[in-house]
N, CA and C atoms as a LAMMPS dump frame, in Angstrom:
ITEM: TIMESTEP
0
ITEM: NUMBER OF ATOMS
195
ITEM: BOX BOUNDS ff ff ff
-5.0000000000000000e+02 5.0000000000000000e+02
-5.0000000000000000e+02 5.0000000000000000e+02
-5.0000000000000000e+02 5.0000000000000000e+02
ITEM: ATOMS id mol type element x y z
1 1 1 N 401.052 -38.34 -268.47
2 1 2 C 401.296 -37.396 -269.517
3 1 3 C 402.585 -37.812 -270.268
4 2 1 N 402.574 -37.896 -271.528
5 2 2 C 403.773 -38.263 -272.306
6 2 3 C 404.26 -36.996 -273.09
7 3 1 N 405.563 -36.774 -272.975
8 3 2 C 406.16 -35.636 -273.752
9 3 3 C 406.771 -36.257 -275.018
10 4 1 N 406.378 -35.691 -276.165
11 4 2 C 406.983 -36.101 -277.424
12 4 3 C 408.21 -35.21 -277.706
13 5 1 N 409.291 -35.946 -278.015
14 5 2 C 410.57 -35.169 -278.244
15 5 3 C 411.081 -35.41 -279.604
16 6 1 N 411.674 -34.391 -280.214
17 6 2 C 412.325 -34.491 -281.517
18 6 3 C 413.667 -35.075 -281.287
19 7 1 N 414.159 -35.83 -282.317
20 7 2 C 415.48 -36.361 -282.243
21 7 3 C 416.495 -35.23 -282.334
22 8 1 N 417.584 -35.292 -281.618
23 8 2 C 418.66 -34.281 -281.597
24 8 3 C 418.222 -32.951 -280.945
25 9 1 N 417.222 -33.023 -280.068
26 9 2 C 416.771 -31.828 -279.375
27 9 3 C 416.796 -32.088 -277.862
28 10 1 N 417.686 -31.37 -277.168
29 10 2 C 417.889 -31.61 -275.725
30 10 3 C 416.991 -30.797 -274.866
31 11 1 N 416.185 -29.933 -275.413
32 11 2 C 415.333 -29.003 -274.606
33 11 3 C 414.495 -29.793 -273.607
34 12 1 N 413.749 -30.747 -274.049
35 12 2 C 412.839 -31.486 -273.165
36 12 3 C 413.632 -32.265 -272.071
37 13 1 N 414.821 -32.652 -272.312
38 13 2 C 415.638 -33.346 -271.323
39 13 3 C 415.935 -32.432 -270.153
40 14 1 N 416.098 -31.147 -270.382
41 14 2 C 416.406 -30.224 -269.343
42 14 3 C 415.149 -29.588 -268.702
43 15 1 N 414.069 -29.46 -269.41
44 15 2 C 412.949 -28.773 -268.794
45 15 3 C 411.857 -29.679 -268.252
46 16 1 N 411.852 -30.952 -268.557
47 16 2 C 410.76 -31.858 -268.109
48 16 3 C 411.375 -32.915 -267.165
49 17 1 N 410.528 -33.421 -266.313
50 17 2 C 410.938 -34.512 -265.415
51 17 3 C 411.145 -35.802 -266.242
52 18 1 N 412.155 -36.612 -265.838
53 18 2 C 412.445 -37.83 -266.635
54 18 3 C 411.28 -38.807 -266.608
55 19 1 N 410.418 -38.705 -265.664
56 19 2 C 409.25 -39.626 -265.585
57 19 3 C 408.353 -39.544 -266.818
58 20 1 N 408.383 -38.342 -267.44
59 20 2 C 407.512 -38.104 -268.59
60 20 3 C 408.195 -38.288 -269.962
61 21 1 N 409.466 -38.655 -269.929
62 21 2 C 410.217 -38.835 -271.197
63 21 3 C 410.443 -40.28 -271.377
64 22 1 N 410.643 -40.671 -272.692
65 22 2 C 410.861 -42.083 -272.971
66 22 3 C 412.253 -42.466 -272.549
67 23 1 N 412.404 -43.756 -272.214
68 23 2 C 413.745 -44.209 -271.794
69 23 3 C 414.754 -44.116 -272.865
70 24 1 N 414.362 -44.344 -274.122
71 24 2 C 415.293 -44.235 -275.248
72 24 3 C 415.778 -42.863 -275.427
73 25 1 N 414.904 -41.864 -275.283
74 25 2 C 415.264 -40.456 -275.381
75 25 3 C 416.205 -40.046 -274.32
76 26 1 N 415.994 -40.476 -273.059
77 26 2 C 416.858 -40.149 -271.932
78 26 3 C 418.239 -40.791 -272.171
79 27 1 N 418.276 -42.043 -272.581
80 27 2 C 419.533 -42.749 -272.896
81 27 3 C 420.309 -41.98 -273.931
82 28 1 N 419.63 -41.641 -275.007
83 28 2 C 420.296 -40.933 -276.108
84 28 3 C 420.888 -39.598 -275.659
85 29 1 N 420.122 -38.847 -274.856
86 29 2 C 420.619 -37.556 -274.365
87 29 3 C 421.827 -37.738 -273.486
88 30 1 N 421.749 -38.731 -272.568
89 30 2 C 422.862 -38.919 -271.664
90 30 3 C 424.094 -39.374 -272.398
91 31 1 N 423.921 -40.267 -273.41
92 31 2 C 425.078 -40.737 -274.198
93 31 3 C 425.725 -39.497 -274.947
94 32 1 N 424.906 -38.664 -275.515
95 32 2 C 425.383 -37.472 -276.195
96 32 3 C 426.119 -36.568 -275.33
97 33 1 N 425.558 -36.232 -274.117
98 33 2 C 426.242 -35.403 -273.168
99 33 3 C 427.564 -35.958 -272.673
100 34 1 N 427.595 -37.281 -272.408
101 34 2 C 428.876 -37.903 -271.975
102 34 3 C 429.914 -37.771 -273.042
103 35 1 N 429.537 -38.034 -274.271
104 35 2 C 430.556 -37.926 -275.375
105 35 3 C 430.98 -36.514 -275.57
106 36 1 N 430.141 -35.611 -275.443
107 36 2 C 430.478 -34.168 -275.611
108 36 3 C 431.474 -33.757 -274.518
109 37 1 N 431.213 -34.156 -273.276
110 37 2 C 432.171 -33.823 -272.178
111 37 3 C 433.482 -34.448 -272.381
112 38 1 N 433.462 -35.738 -272.789
113 38 2 C 434.699 -36.465 -273.023
114 38 3 C 435.509 -35.859 -274.123
115 39 1 N 434.833 -35.486 -275.217
116 39 2 C 435.571 -34.967 -276.406
117 39 3 C 435.998 -33.491 -276.259
118 40 1 N 435.489 -32.806 -275.322
119 40 2 C 435.786 -31.347 -275.155
120 40 3 C 436.585 -31.078 -273.904
121 41 1 N 437.515 -31.992 -273.567
122 41 2 C 438.37 -31.733 -272.428
123 41 3 C 439.34 -30.64 -272.842
124 42 1 N 439.792 -29.884 -271.82
125 42 2 C 440.787 -28.836 -272.086
126 42 3 C 442.055 -29.45 -272.709
127 43 1 N 442.613 -28.756 -273.63
128 43 2 C 443.881 -29.227 -274.248
129 43 3 C 445.011 -29.082 -273.345
130 44 1 N 446.038 -29.945 -273.448
131 44 2 C 447.181 -29.867 -272.594
132 44 3 C 448.174 -28.827 -273.116
133 45 1 N 449.053 -28.44 -272.274
134 45 2 C 450.064 -27.426 -272.66
135 45 3 C 450.889 -27.864 -273.839
136 46 1 N 451.249 -29.19 -273.866
137 46 2 C 452.032 -29.734 -274.994
138 46 3 C 451.246 -29.601 -276.323
139 47 1 N 449.958 -29.846 -276.213
140 47 2 C 449.134 -29.728 -277.461
141 47 3 C 449.171 -28.335 -277.949
142 48 1 N 449.052 -27.369 -277.04
143 48 2 C 449.019 -25.92 -277.418
144 48 3 C 450.316 -25.531 -278
145 49 1 N 451.434 -26.006 -277.481
146 49 2 C 452.771 -25.637 -277.98
147 49 3 C 452.961 -26.227 -279.324
148 50 1 N 452.561 -27.476 -279.563
149 50 2 C 452.696 -28.121 -280.886
150 50 3 C 451.837 -27.354 -281.883
151 51 1 N 450.622 -26.931 -281.496
152 51 2 C 449.737 -26.184 -282.371
153 51 3 C 450.359 -24.881 -282.748
154 52 1 N 450.999 -24.205 -281.79
155 52 2 C 451.655 -22.902 -282.048
156 52 3 C 452.795 -23.136 -282.968
157 53 1 N 453.589 -24.184 -282.833
158 53 2 C 454.733 -24.426 -283.675
159 53 3 C 454.278 -24.707 -285.124
160 54 1 N 453.183 -25.475 -285.289
161 54 2 C 452.719 -25.782 -286.637
162 54 3 C 452.173 -24.516 -287.293
163 55 1 N 451.463 -23.626 -286.479
164 55 2 C 451.005 -22.386 -287.03
165 55 3 C 452.161 -21.522 -287.398
166 56 1 N 453.15 -21.483 -286.584
167 56 2 C 454.374 -20.659 -286.874
168 56 3 C 455.074 -21.138 -288.161
169 57 1 N 455.166 -22.415 -288.304
170 57 2 C 455.813 -22.92 -289.57
171 57 3 C 454.956 -22.602 -290.761
172 58 1 N 453.688 -22.613 -290.651
173 58 2 C 452.801 -22.234 -291.754
174 58 3 C 452.964 -20.791 -292.09
175 59 1 N 453.02 -19.93 -291.098
176 59 2 C 453.254 -18.508 -291.376
177 59 3 C 454.618 -18.282 -292.055
178 60 1 N 455.657 -18.935 -291.554
179 60 2 C 456.912 -18.775 -292.15
180 60 3 C 456.941 -19.222 -293.606
181 61 1 N 456.29 -20.346 -293.871
182 61 2 C 456.201 -20.84 -295.243
183 61 3 C 455.488 -19.868 -296.175
184 62 1 N 454.387 -19.251 -295.678
185 62 2 C 453.675 -18.287 -296.466
186 62 3 C 454.47 -17.027 -296.706
187 63 1 N 455.255 -16.603 -295.741
188 63 2 C 456.057 -15.396 -295.881
189 63 3 C 457.132 -15.659 -296.966
190 64 1 N 457.694 -16.802 -297.012
191 64 2 C 458.847 -17.113 -297.937
192 64 3 C 458.314 -17.436 -299.379
193 65 1 N 457.054 -17.647 -299.48
194 65 2 C 456.441 -17.985 -300.775
195 65 3 C 456.503 -16.859 -301.82
């Protein structure tokens, strides 16, 4: 039995056994998930402080305008 999958749709990856999915589809899903996990790491404390500082400077600029 072959499962037909739409591009950019992860539903079949999670609900069907990999035996019934194409190798290209599985590889694409795994690459996507690895990239999402890598790109969505928690931000460091330094990043948050710098973000706060830039937001604070923006607020101060807008108040003085």
